[in-house]
N, CA, C, O and the ligand as a Tripos MOL2 file, in Angstrom:
@<TRIPOS>MOLECULE
protein
  277   275    70     0     0
PROTEIN
NO_CHARGES

@<TRIPOS>ATOM
      1 N         108.8010 -211.0250 -240.3030 N.3       1 MET1
      2 CA        108.0780 -210.1840 -240.9550 C.3       1 MET1
      3 C         108.3050 -210.2300 -242.4690 C.2       1 MET1
      4 O         109.4660 -210.3670 -242.8570 O.2       1 MET1
      5 N         107.5110 -210.1490 -243.1880 N.am      2 VAL2
      6 CA        107.5270 -210.1750 -244.7760 C.3       2 VAL2
      7 C         107.8740 -208.6490 -245.3060 C.2       2 VAL2
      8 O         107.1640 -207.7000 -244.9720 O.2       2 VAL2
      9 N         108.9730 -208.5010 -246.1220 N.am      3 ASP3
     10 CA        109.3350 -207.2780 -246.5880 C.3       3 ASP3
     11 C         108.6680 -207.1690 -248.0310 C.2       3 ASP3
     12 O         109.0060 -207.8780 -248.9780 O.2       3 ASP3
     13 N         107.6930 -206.2080 -248.0780 N.am      4 ILE4
     14 CA        106.7560 -205.8100 -249.2320 C.3       4 ILE4
     15 C         107.3060 -204.6540 -249.9020 C.2       4 ILE4
     16 O         107.2140 -203.5150 -249.4450 O.2       4 ILE4
     17 N         108.0070 -205.0200 -251.2320 N.am      5 PRO5
     18 CA        108.5810 -203.8750 -252.0860 C.3       5 PRO5
     19 C         107.5740 -202.7940 -252.4780 C.2       5 PRO5
     20 O         106.4450 -203.0330 -252.9070 O.2       5 PRO5
     21 N         108.1670 -201.4210 -252.2640 N.am      6 LYS6
     22 CA        107.0850 -200.2540 -252.5380 C.3       6 LYS6
     23 C         106.8110 -200.1860 -254.0510 C.2       6 LYS6
     24 O         105.8500 -199.5110 -254.4220 O.2       6 LYS6
     25 N         107.4820 -200.7510 -254.8500 N.am      7 GLU7
     26 CA        107.1760 -200.8130 -256.4690 C.3       7 GLU7
     27 C         106.0540 -201.5370 -256.8070 C.2       7 GLU7
     28 O         105.6650 -201.4700 -257.9740 O.2       7 GLU7
     29 N         105.3780 -202.3080 -255.9020 N.am      8 ILE8
     30 CA        104.2110 -203.0800 -256.1000 C.3       8 ILE8
     31 C         103.0880 -202.9620 -255.2160 C.2       8 ILE8
     32 O         102.8350 -203.7940 -254.3460 O.2       8 ILE8
     33 N         102.2920 -201.7400 -255.4780 N.am      9 PRO9
     34 CA        101.2100 -201.4390 -254.3850 C.3       9 PRO9
     35 C         100.0520 -202.1630 -254.2370 C.2       9 PRO9
     36 O          99.3670 -202.0510 -253.2210 O.2       9 PRO9
     37 N          99.7090 -203.0310 -255.3150 N.am     10 GLU10
     38 CA         98.3020 -203.3780 -255.6370 C.3      10 GLU10
     39 C          98.0470 -204.7420 -255.2110 C.2      10 GLU10
     40 O          96.9590 -205.2700 -255.4420 O.2      10 GLU10
     41 N          99.0750 -205.4010 -254.5450 N.am     11 HIS11
     42 CA         98.8170 -206.5980 -253.6350 C.3      11 HIS11
     43 C          99.6790 -206.7350 -252.4820 C.2      11 HIS11
     44 O         100.7200 -206.1000 -252.3110 O.2      11 HIS11
     45 N          99.1280 -207.7080 -251.6030 N.am     12 LYS12
     46 CA         99.8540 -207.8440 -250.3000 C.3      12 LYS12
     47 C         100.1420 -209.4170 -250.3250 C.2      12 LYS12
     48 O          99.7930 -210.2080 -251.2010 O.2      12 LYS12
     49 N         100.8390 -209.6730 -249.1970 N.am     13 HIS13
     50 CA        101.0650 -211.1470 -249.0390 C.3      13 HIS13
     51 C         100.6330 -211.5650 -247.6480 C.2      13 HIS13
     52 O         100.7940 -210.8720 -246.6430 O.2      13 HIS13
     53 N         100.0360 -212.8370 -247.6860 N.am     14 CYS14
     54 CA         99.5780 -213.3790 -246.5320 C.3      14 CYS14
     55 C         100.7010 -213.3140 -245.5490 C.2      14 CYS14
     56 O         101.8900 -213.5440 -245.7660 O.2      14 CYS14
     57 N         100.0500 -212.9150 -244.2870 N.am     15 MET15
     58 CA        101.2630 -212.7670 -243.2400 C.3      15 MET15
     59 C         101.6210 -214.2480 -242.7530 C.2      15 MET15
     60 O         102.6790 -214.3830 -242.1380 O.2      15 MET15
     61 N         100.9180 -215.2290 -242.9530 N.am     16 ILE16
     62 CA        101.2990 -216.4030 -242.4190 C.3      16 ILE16
     63 C         102.0120 -217.2550 -243.5420 C.2      16 ILE16
     64 O         103.0170 -217.8780 -243.2010 O.2      16 ILE16
     65 N         101.6290 -217.3290 -244.6990 N.am     17 CYS17
     66 CA        102.4180 -218.3700 -245.4120 C.3      17 CYS17
     67 C         103.0390 -217.4700 -246.6750 C.2      17 CYS17
     68 O         103.8980 -217.9790 -247.3950 O.2      17 CYS17
     69 N         102.5380 -216.0300 -246.9260 N.am     18 GLY18
     70 CA        103.3020 -215.4060 -247.8220 C.3      18 GLY18
     71 C         102.7640 -215.2600 -249.1210 C.2      18 GLY18
     72 O         103.1660 -214.4080 -249.9140 O.2      18 GLY18
     73 N         101.8060 -216.1250 -249.3710 N.am     19 LYS19
     74 CA        100.9960 -216.0450 -250.7470 C.3      19 LYS19
     75 C         100.6700 -214.5570 -251.2550 C.2      19 LYS19
     76 O         100.5360 -213.6640 -250.4190 O.2      19 LYS19
     77 N         100.5630 -214.3330 -252.4180 N.am     20 SER20
     78 CA        100.0560 -213.0680 -252.8100 C.3      20 SER20
     79 C          98.4530 -213.0150 -252.5890 C.2      20 SER20
     80 O          97.7550 -214.0000 -252.8300 O.2      20 SER20
     81 N          97.9410 -211.8440 -252.1320 N.am     21 ILE21
     82 CA         96.4940 -211.7480 -251.9400 C.3      21 ILE21
     83 C          96.0580 -210.4890 -252.2390 C.2      21 ILE21
     84 O          96.9440 -209.6370 -252.3090 O.2      21 ILE21
     85 N          94.8070 -210.1000 -252.4550 N.am     22 SER22
     86 CA         94.3830 -208.6600 -252.8120 C.3      22 SER22
     87 C          94.5800 -207.9030 -251.6030 C.2      22 SER22
     88 O          94.8030 -208.4400 -250.5180 O.2      22 SER22
     89 N          94.4870 -206.4870 -251.8080 N.am     23 VAL23
     90 CA         94.9590 -205.6020 -250.9540 C.3      23 VAL23
     91 C          94.1630 -205.4820 -249.7470 C.2      23 VAL23
     92 O          94.6580 -205.2410 -248.6460 O.2      23 VAL23
     93 N          92.5470 -205.7050 -250.0310 N.am     24 GLU24
     94 CA         91.7660 -205.6590 -249.1290 C.3      24 GLU24
     95 C          91.5560 -206.8070 -248.0250 C.2      24 GLU24
     96 O          90.8870 -206.7590 -246.9920 O.2      24 GLU24
     97 N          92.3380 -207.8690 -248.5600 N.am     25 ARG25
     98 CA         92.4860 -208.9590 -247.6120 C.3      25 ARG25
     99 C          93.8470 -209.0920 -246.7340 C.2      25 ARG25
    100 O          94.9290 -208.5820 -247.0250 O.2      25 ARG25
    101 N          93.5230 -209.9820 -245.4650 N.am     26 GLU26
    102 CA         94.8730 -209.8630 -244.8350 C.3      26 GLU26
    103 C          95.4820 -211.2030 -244.9450 C.2      26 GLU26
    104 O          96.7060 -211.2880 -244.8350 O.2      26 GLU26
    105 N          94.7990 -212.2120 -245.1400 N.am     27 PHE27
    106 CA         94.9810 -213.7060 -245.3180 C.3      27 PHE27
    107 C          94.7090 -214.3610 -246.5600 C.2      27 PHE27
    108 O          93.8190 -213.8560 -247.2440 O.2      27 PHE27
    109 N          95.4070 -215.5860 -247.0830 N.am     28 CYS28
    110 CA         94.8380 -216.2210 -248.1740 C.3      28 CYS28
    111 C          93.5550 -216.9900 -248.0090 C.2      28 CYS28
    112 O          92.6430 -217.1920 -248.8100 O.2      28 CYS28
    113 N          93.7280 -217.3770 -246.7270 N.am     29 SER29
    114 CA         92.3550 -218.3200 -246.2680 C.3      29 SER29
    115 C          92.2110 -218.2780 -244.8430 C.2      29 SER29
    116 O          92.9750 -217.6910 -244.0760 O.2      29 SER29
    117 N          91.1240 -218.9750 -244.5110 N.am     30 GLU30
    118 CA         90.5030 -218.7830 -243.0670 C.3      30 GLU30
    119 C          91.6190 -219.7740 -242.0400 C.2      30 GLU30
    120 O          91.6660 -219.6170 -240.8190 O.2      30 GLU30
    121 N          92.4100 -220.7130 -242.7310 N.am     31 ASP31
    122 CA         93.2720 -221.2970 -242.0510 C.3      31 ASP31
    123 C          94.3810 -220.3390 -241.5590 C.2      31 ASP31
    124 O          94.6700 -220.2530 -240.3650 O.2      31 ASP31
    125 N          95.0500 -219.5500 -242.6260 N.am     32 CYS32
    126 CA         95.8480 -218.6790 -242.1480 C.3      32 CYS32
    127 C          95.5580 -217.7210 -241.1640 C.2      32 CYS32
    128 O          96.3640 -217.3260 -240.3220 O.2      32 CYS32
    129 N          94.1210 -217.2700 -241.3130 N.am     33 GLN33
    130 CA         93.7370 -216.3010 -240.4340 C.3      33 GLN33
    131 C          93.7680 -216.9250 -238.9090 C.2      33 GLN33
    132 O          94.3680 -216.4030 -237.9690 O.2      33 GLN33
    133 N          93.0510 -218.0650 -238.8510 N.am     34 GLU34
    134 CA         93.1080 -218.6710 -237.6310 C.3      34 GLU34
    135 C          94.5290 -218.8280 -236.8160 C.2      34 GLU34
    136 O          94.7250 -218.6170 -235.6190 O.2      34 GLU34
    137 N          95.4560 -219.2590 -237.8150 N.am     35 GLN35
    138 CA         96.8310 -219.5780 -237.2720 C.3      35 GLN35
    139 C          97.4510 -217.9920 -236.8340 C.2      35 GLN35
    140 O          98.3230 -217.9440 -235.9670 O.2      35 GLN35
    141 N          97.0510 -216.9690 -237.3530 N.am     36 TYR36
    142 CA         97.4320 -215.6330 -236.9090 C.3      36 TYR36
    143 C          96.9680 -215.3270 -235.7910 C.2      36 TYR36
    144 O          97.7210 -214.7970 -234.9740 O.2      36 TYR36
    145 N          95.6820 -215.5690 -235.4850 N.am     37 ASN37
    146 CA         94.8070 -215.2010 -234.2920 C.3      37 ASN37
    147 C          95.4950 -216.0350 -232.9760 C.2      37 ASN37
    148 O          95.6120 -215.5270 -231.8610 O.2      37 ASN37
    149 N          95.8410 -217.1440 -233.2560 N.am     38 GLY38
    150 CA         96.7150 -218.0040 -232.3010 C.3      38 GLY38
    151 C          97.9660 -217.4440 -232.0380 C.2      38 GLY38
    152 O          98.3920 -217.4990 -230.8840 O.2      38 GLY38
    153 N          98.6480 -216.8950 -232.9510 N.am     39 ILE39
    154 CA         99.9590 -216.4210 -232.7100 C.3      39 ILE39
    155 C          99.7380 -215.2390 -231.8710 C.2      39 ILE39
    156 O         100.4430 -215.1430 -230.8660 O.2      39 ILE39
    157 N          98.7580 -214.1980 -232.1510 N.am     40 MET40
    158 CA         98.5440 -213.0470 -231.4980 C.3      40 MET40
    159 C          98.1770 -213.3170 -229.9870 C.2      40 MET40
    160 O          98.6720 -212.6230 -229.0980 O.2      40 MET40
    161 N          97.4010 -214.2240 -229.7520 N.am     41 LYS41
    162 CA         96.9760 -214.5380 -228.4640 C.3      41 LYS41
    163 C          98.1420 -214.8590 -227.6790 C.2      41 LYS41
    164 O          98.3450 -214.3590 -226.5720 O.2      41 LYS41
    165 N          99.0970 -215.8870 -228.3730 N.am     42 LYS42
    166 CA        100.2420 -216.1370 -227.6040 C.3      42 LYS42
    167 C         101.1440 -214.9610 -227.1670 C.2      42 LYS42
    168 O         101.7350 -214.7970 -226.0990 O.2      42 LYS42
    169 N         101.0970 -214.1880 -228.2670 N.am     43 ARG43
    170 CA        102.1290 -212.9280 -228.1330 C.3      43 ARG43
    171 C         101.6200 -211.9620 -227.1670 C.2      43 ARG43
    172 O         102.4110 -211.3220 -226.4740 O.2      43 ARG43
    173 N         100.3670 -211.8070 -227.0680 N.am     44 LYS44
    174 CA         99.7280 -211.1840 -225.9900 C.3      44 LYS44
    175 C         100.2030 -211.3920 -224.7420 C.2      44 LYS44
    176 O         100.7550 -210.5950 -223.9830 O.2      44 LYS44
    177 N          99.8460 -212.9490 -224.5450 N.am     45 ARG45
    178 CA        100.2240 -213.3680 -223.0800 C.3      45 ARG45
    179 C         101.6970 -213.1020 -222.9240 C.2      45 ARG45
    180 O         102.0230 -212.5190 -221.8890 O.2      45 ARG45
    181 N         102.6370 -213.4290 -223.7720 N.am     46 SER46
    182 CA        104.0750 -213.4320 -223.3530 C.3      46 SER46
    183 C         104.3610 -212.0310 -223.2130 C.2      46 SER46
    184 O         105.3110 -211.8350 -222.4550 O.2      46 SER46
    185 N         103.7960 -210.8950 -223.7440 N.am     47 ASN47
    186 CA        103.6220 -209.3440 -223.4920 C.3      47 ASN47
    187 C         103.2570 -209.0860 -221.9530 C.2      47 ASN47
    188 O         103.8330 -208.1800 -221.3510 O.2      47 ASN47
    189 N         102.4740 -209.7380 -221.4350 N.am     48 TYR48
    190 CA        101.9910 -209.5740 -220.3560 C.3      48 TYR48
    191 C         103.1190 -210.2860 -219.1490 C.2      48 TYR48
    192 O         103.2110 -209.7960 -218.0240 O.2      48 TYR48
    193 N         103.7400 -211.2080 -219.4800 N.am     49 ILE49
    194 CA        104.6030 -212.0300 -218.6900 C.3      49 ILE49
    195 C         105.8650 -211.3030 -218.7130 C.2      49 ILE49
    196 O         106.5450 -211.3220 -217.6880 O.2      49 ILE49
    197 N         106.3460 -210.5530 -219.9170 N.am     50 MET50
    198 CA        107.3160 -209.5690 -219.8490 C.3      50 MET50
    199 C         107.3790 -208.6020 -219.0720 C.2      50 MET50
    200 O         108.3470 -208.3210 -218.3660 O.2      50 MET50
    201 N         105.9810 -207.8100 -219.1650 N.am     51 ILE51
    202 CA        105.7730 -206.6360 -218.2330 C.3      51 ILE51
    203 C         105.9130 -206.8700 -216.9550 C.2      51 ILE51
    204 O         106.4350 -206.0450 -216.2060 O.2      51 ILE51
    205 N         105.3840 -208.2270 -216.4830 N.am     52 ILE52
    206 CA        105.2000 -208.4990 -215.1340 C.3      52 ILE52
    207 C         106.7450 -208.7610 -214.5360 C.2      52 ILE52
    208 O         107.0940 -208.3170 -213.4420 O.2      52 ILE52
    209 N         107.6120 -209.5420 -215.4060 N.am     53 VAL53
    210 CA        108.8850 -209.7130 -215.3640 C.3      53 VAL53
    211 C         109.6120 -208.3090 -214.8170 C.2      53 VAL53
    212 O         110.1970 -208.1330 -213.7480 O.2      53 VAL53
    213 N         109.4210 -207.5480 -215.7040 N.am     54 MET54
    214 CA        110.0560 -206.2570 -215.5250 C.3      54 MET54
    215 C         109.7160 -205.5070 -214.4120 C.2      54 MET54
    216 O         110.5910 -204.8700 -213.8260 O.2      54 MET54
    217 N         108.4340 -205.4930 -213.9990 N.am     55 VAL55
    218 CA        107.8150 -204.7320 -212.7470 C.3      55 VAL55
    219 C         108.8120 -205.5030 -211.6190 C.2      55 VAL55
    220 O         109.5010 -204.8460 -210.8390 O.2      55 VAL55
    221 N         108.8000 -206.9100 -211.6320 N.am     56 ILE56
    222 CA        109.4110 -207.4200 -210.5600 C.3      56 ILE56
    223 C         110.8200 -207.1890 -210.2330 C.2      56 ILE56
    224 O         111.3240 -207.1110 -209.1120 O.2      56 ILE56
    225 N         111.4950 -207.0710 -211.6140 N.am     57 LEU57
    226 CA        112.8320 -206.8630 -211.7770 C.3      57 LEU57
    227 C         113.2140 -205.3400 -211.1330 C.2      57 LEU57
    228 O         114.1310 -205.1540 -210.3320 O.2      57 LEU57
    229 N         112.5590 -204.5820 -211.5160 N.am     58 LEU58
    230 CA        112.3440 -203.1630 -210.9330 C.3      58 LEU58
    231 C         112.2600 -202.9380 -209.4510 C.2      58 LEU58
    232 O         112.9520 -202.1940 -208.7570 O.2      58 LEU58
    233 N         111.2500 -203.7470 -209.1000 N.am     59 ALA59
    234 CA        111.0770 -203.7420 -207.5940 C.3      59 ALA59
    235 C         112.1070 -204.3070 -206.8440 C.2      59 ALA59
    236 O         112.5020 -203.7630 -205.8130 O.2      59 ALA59
    237 N         112.6100 -205.4150 -207.2910 N.am     60 VAL60
    238 CA        113.9360 -205.8240 -206.5680 C.3      60 VAL60
    239 C         115.0900 -205.1460 -206.5230 C.2      60 VAL60
    240 O         115.8990 -205.1700 -205.5950 O.2      60 VAL60
    241 N         115.1870 -204.4220 -207.7200 N.am     61 LEU61
    242 CA        116.3170 -203.4120 -207.8090 C.3      61 LEU61
    243 C         116.1170 -202.1950 -206.8200 C.2      61 LEU61
    244 O         116.9470 -201.7450 -206.0300 O.2      61 LEU61
    245 N         114.9610 -201.8120 -207.0220 N.am     62 PHE62
    246 CA        114.6670 -200.3990 -206.2680 C.3      62 PHE62
    247 C         114.1960 -200.5380 -204.9110 C.2      62 PHE62
    248 O         114.2270 -199.6130 -204.1000 O.2      62 PHE62
    249 N         113.8190 -201.5350 -204.7000 N.am     63 ILE63
    250 CA        113.2030 -201.7010 -202.9570 C.3      63 ILE63
    251 C         114.4230 -201.7040 -202.1160 C.2      63 ILE63
    252 O         114.3890 -200.9880 -201.1150 O.2      63 ILE63
    253 N         115.4590 -202.3670 -202.3480 N.am     64 PRO64
    254 CA        116.6670 -202.0740 -201.4880 C.3      64 PRO64
    255 C         117.2270 -200.7090 -201.3430 C.2      64 PRO64
    256 O         117.6980 -200.3230 -200.2730 O.2      64 PRO64
    257 N         117.1780 -199.9460 -202.4510 N.am     65 MET65
    258 CA        117.5190 -198.6180 -202.4810 C.3      65 MET65
    259 C         116.9150 -197.6560 -201.6780 C.2      65 MET65
    260 O         117.5170 -196.8150 -201.0110 O.2      65 MET65
    261 N         115.3210 -197.8480 -201.7850 N.am     66 LEU66
    262 CA        114.6450 -197.2590 -201.1530 C.3      66 LEU66
    263 C         114.5710 -197.4020 -199.4610 C.2      66 LEU66
    264 O         114.4030 -196.4810 -198.6620 O.2      66 LEU66
    265 N         114.7280 -198.6720 -199.2030 N.am     67 LEU67
    266 CA        115.0430 -198.9090 -197.8420 C.3      67 LEU67
    267 C         116.3090 -198.3190 -197.3640 C.2      67 LEU67
    268 O         116.3340 -197.6980 -196.3010 O.2      67 LEU67
    269 N         117.3150 -198.4720 -198.0590 N.am     68 GLN68
    270 CA        118.5230 -197.7680 -197.6420 C.3      68 GLN68
    271 C         118.5100 -196.0670 -197.4070 C.2      68 GLN68
    272 O         119.3770 -195.4070 -196.8320 O.2      68 GLN68
    273 N         117.4050 -195.6370 -197.9580 N.am     69 GLY69
    274 CA        117.3580 -194.1150 -197.5780 C.3      69 GLY69
    275 C         117.6120 -193.4190 -198.8260 C.2      69 GLY69
    276 O         117.6390 -192.1880 -198.8520 O.2      69 GLY69
    277 ZN         98.1910 -217.8470 -246.2900 Zn       70 ZN70
@<TRIPOS>BOND
     1     1     2 1
     2     2     3 1
     3     3     4 2
     4     3     5 am
     5     5     6 1
     6     6     7 1
     7     7     8 2
     8     7     9 am
     9     9    10 1
    10    10    11 1
    11    11    12 2
    12    11    13 am
    13    13    14 1
    14    14    15 1
    15    15    16 2
    16    15    17 am
    17    17    18 1
    18    18    19 1
    19    19    20 2
    20    19    21 am
    21    21    22 1
    22    22    23 1
    23    23    24 2
    24    23    25 am
    25    25    26 1
    26    26    27 1
    27    27    28 2
    28    27    29 am
    29    29    30 1
    30    30    31 1
    31    31    32 2
    32    31    33 am
    33    33    34 1
    34    34    35 1
    35    35    36 2
    36    35    37 am
    37    37    38 1
    38    38    39 1
    39    39    40 2
    40    39    41 am
    41    41    42 1
    42    42    43 1
    43    43    44 2
    44    43    45 am
    45    45    46 1
    46    46    47 1
    47    47    48 2
    48    47    49 am
    49    49    50 1
    50    50    51 1
    51    51    52 2
    52    51    53 am
    53    53    54 1
    54    54    55 1
    55    55    56 2
    56    55    57 am
    57    57    58 1
    58    58    59 1
    59    59    60 2
    60    59    61 am
    61    61    62 1
    62    62    63 1
    63    63    64 2
    64    63    65 am
    65    65    66 1
    66    66    67 1
    67    67    68 2
    68    67    69 am
    69    69    70 1
    70    70    71 1
    71    71    72 2
    72    71    73 am
    73    73    74 1
    74    74    75 1
    75    75    76 2
    76    75    77 am
    77    77    78 1
    78    78    79 1
    79    79    80 2
    80    79    81 am
    81    81    82 1
    82    82    83 1
    83    83    84 2
    84    83    85 am
    85    85    86 1
    86    86    87 1
    87    87    88 2
    88    87    89 am
    89    89    90 1
    90    90    91 1
    91    91    92 2
    92    91    93 am
    93    93    94 1
    94    94    95 1
    95    95    96 2
    96    95    97 am
    97    97    98 1
    98    98    99 1
    99    99   100 2
   100    99   101 am
   101   101   102 1
   102   102   103 1
   103   103   104 2
   104   103   105 am
   105   105   106 1
   106   106   107 1
   107   107   108 2
   108   107   109 am
   109   109   110 1
   110   110   111 1
   111   111   112 2
   112   111   113 am
   113   113   114 1
   114   114   115 1
   115   115   116 2
   116   115   117 am
   117   117   118 1
   118   118   119 1
   119   119   120 2
   120   119   121 am
   121   121   122 1
   122   122   123 1
   123   123   124 2
   124   123   125 am
   125   125   126 1
   126   126   127 1
   127   127   128 2
   128   127   129 am
   129   129   130 1
   130   130   131 1
   131   131   132 2
   132   131   133 am
   133   133   134 1
   134   134   135 1
   135   135   136 2
   136   135   137 am
   137   137   138 1
   138   138   139 1
   139   139   140 2
   140   139   141 am
   141   141   142 1
   142   142   143 1
   143   143   144 2
   144   143   145 am
   145   145   146 1
   146   146   147 1
   147   147   148 2
   148   147   149 am
   149   149   150 1
   150   150   151 1
   151   151   152 2
   152   151   153 am
   153   153   154 1
   154   154   155 1
   155   155   156 2
   156   155   157 am
   157   157   158 1
   158   158   159 1
   159   159   160 2
   160   159   161 am
   161   161   162 1
   162   162   163 1
   163   163   164 2
   164   163   165 am
   165   165   166 1
   166   166   167 1
   167   167   168 2
   168   167   169 am
   169   169   170 1
   170   170   171 1
   171   171   172 2
   172   171   173 am
   173   173   174 1
   174   174   175 1
   175   175   176 2
   176   175   177 am
   177   177   178 1
   178   178   179 1
   179   179   180 2
   180   179   181 am
   181   181   182 1
   182   182   183 1
   183   183   184 2
   184   183   185 am
   185   185   186 1
   186   186   187 1
   187   187   188 2
   188   187   189 am
   189   189   190 1
   190   190   191 1
   191   191   192 2
   192   191   193 am
   193   193   194 1
   194   194   195 1
   195   195   196 2
   196   195   197 am
   197   197   198 1
   198   198   199 1
   199   199   200 2
   200   199   201 am
   201   201   202 1
   202   202   203 1
   203   203   204 2
   204   203   205 am
   205   205   206 1
   206   206   207 1
   207   207   208 2
   208   207   209 am
   209   209   210 1
   210   210   211 1
   211   211   212 2
   212   211   213 am
   213   213   214 1
   214   214   215 1
   215   215   216 2
   216   215   217 am
   217   217   218 1
   218   218   219 1
   219   219   220 2
   220   219   221 am
   221   221   222 1
   222   222   223 1
   223   223   224 2
   224   223   225 am
   225   225   226 1
   226   226   227 1
   227   227   228 2
   228   227   229 am
   229   229   230 1
   230   230   231 1
   231   231   232 2
   232   231   233 am
   233   233   234 1
   234   234   235 1
   235   235   236 2
   236   235   237 am
   237   237   238 1
   238   238   239 1
   239   239   240 2
   240   239   241 am
   241   241   242 1
   242   242   243 1
   243   243   244 2
   244   243   245 am
   245   245   246 1
   246   246   247 1
   247   247   248 2
   248   247   249 am
   249   249   250 1
   250   250   251 1
   251   251   252 2
   252   251   253 am
   253   253   254 1
   254   254   255 1
   255   255   256 2
   256   255   257 am
   257   257   258 1
   258   258   259 1
   259   259   260 2
   260   259   261 am
   261   261   262 1
   262   262   263 1
   263   263   264 2
   264   263   265 am
   265   265   266 1
   266   266   267 1
   267   267   268 2
   268   267   269 am
   269   269   270 1
   270   270   271 1
   271   271   272 2
   272   271   273 am
   273   273   274 1
   274   274   275 1
   275   275   276 2
@<TRIPOS>SUBSTRUCTURE
     1 MET1         2 RESIDUE 1 A MET
     2 VAL2         6 RESIDUE 1 A VAL
     3 ASP3        10 RESIDUE 1 A ASP
     4 ILE4        14 RESIDUE 1 A ILE
     5 PRO5        18 RESIDUE 1 A PRO
     6 LYS6        22 RESIDUE 1 A LYS
     7 GLU7        26 RESIDUE 1 A GLU
     8 ILE8        30 RESIDUE 1 A ILE
     9 PRO9        34 RESIDUE 1 A PRO
    10 GLU10       38 RESIDUE 1 A GLU
    11 HIS11       42 RESIDUE 1 A HIS
    12 LYS12       46 RESIDUE 1 A LYS
    13 HIS13       50 RESIDUE 1 A HIS
    14 CYS14       54 RESIDUE 1 A CYS
    15 MET15       58 RESIDUE 1 A MET
    16 ILE16       62 RESIDUE 1 A ILE
    17 CYS17       66 RESIDUE 1 A CYS
    18 GLY18       70 RESIDUE 1 A GLY
    19 LYS19       74 RESIDUE 1 A LYS
    20 SER20       78 RESIDUE 1 A SER
    21 ILE21       82 RESIDUE 1 A ILE
    22 SER22       86 RESIDUE 1 A SER
    23 VAL23       90 RESIDUE 1 A VAL
    24 GLU24       94 RESIDUE 1 A GLU
    25 ARG25       98 RESIDUE 1 A ARG
    26 GLU26      102 RESIDUE 1 A GLU
    27 PHE27      106 RESIDUE 1 A PHE
    28 CYS28      110 RESIDUE 1 A CYS
    29 SER29      114 RESIDUE 1 A SER
    30 GLU30      118 RESIDUE 1 A GLU
    31 ASP31      122 RESIDUE 1 A ASP
    32 CYS32      126 RESIDUE 1 A CYS
    33 GLN33      130 RESIDUE 1 A GLN
    34 GLU34      134 RESIDUE 1 A GLU
    35 GLN35      138 RESIDUE 1 A GLN
    36 TYR36      142 RESIDUE 1 A TYR
    37 ASN37      146 RESIDUE 1 A ASN
    38 GLY38      150 RESIDUE 1 A GLY
    39 ILE39      154 RESIDUE 1 A ILE
    40 MET40      158 RESIDUE 1 A MET
    41 LYS41      162 RESIDUE 1 A LYS
    42 LYS42      166 RESIDUE 1 A LYS
    43 ARG43      170 RESIDUE 1 A ARG
    44 LYS44      174 RESIDUE 1 A LYS
    45 ARG45      178 RESIDUE 1 A ARG
    46 SER46      182 RESIDUE 1 A SER
    47 ASN47      186 RESIDUE 1 A ASN
    48 TYR48      190 RESIDUE 1 A TYR
    49 ILE49      194 RESIDUE 1 A ILE
    50 MET50      198 RESIDUE 1 A MET
    51 ILE51      202 RESIDUE 1 A ILE
    52 ILE52      206 RESIDUE 1 A ILE
    53 VAL53      210 RESIDUE 1 A VAL
    54 MET54      214 RESIDUE 1 A MET
    55 VAL55      218 RESIDUE 1 A VAL
    56 ILE56      222 RESIDUE 1 A ILE
    57 LEU57      226 RESIDUE 1 A LEU
    58 LEU58      230 RESIDUE 1 A LEU
    59 ALA59      234 RESIDUE 1 A ALA
    60 VAL60      238 RESIDUE 1 A VAL
    61 LEU61      242 RESIDUE 1 A LEU
    62 PHE62      246 RESIDUE 1 A PHE
    63 ILE63      250 RESIDUE 1 A ILE
    64 PRO64      254 RESIDUE 1 A PRO
    65 MET65      258 RESIDUE 1 A MET
    66 LEU66      262 RESIDUE 1 A LEU
    67 LEU67      266 RESIDUE 1 A LEU
    68 GLN68      270 RESIDUE 1 A GLN
    69 GLY69      274 RESIDUE 1 A GLY
    70 ZN70       277 GROUP 0 **** ****
């Protein structure tokens, strides 16, 4: 993540390449926008995988406990 100093409120940085952009924009170009969309898609997918792995781990940990009474 890019650290934006609080002393300069009137501009942002492109989240992909870090270029200065105006406040109402999120990215400097459509290329960066597309790149960001791709990253977010991948991140969403890996979040699902993380949750599934967690659930499986919990099940593996708790099912024997439940079976033992
Ligand atoms: Zn950019």
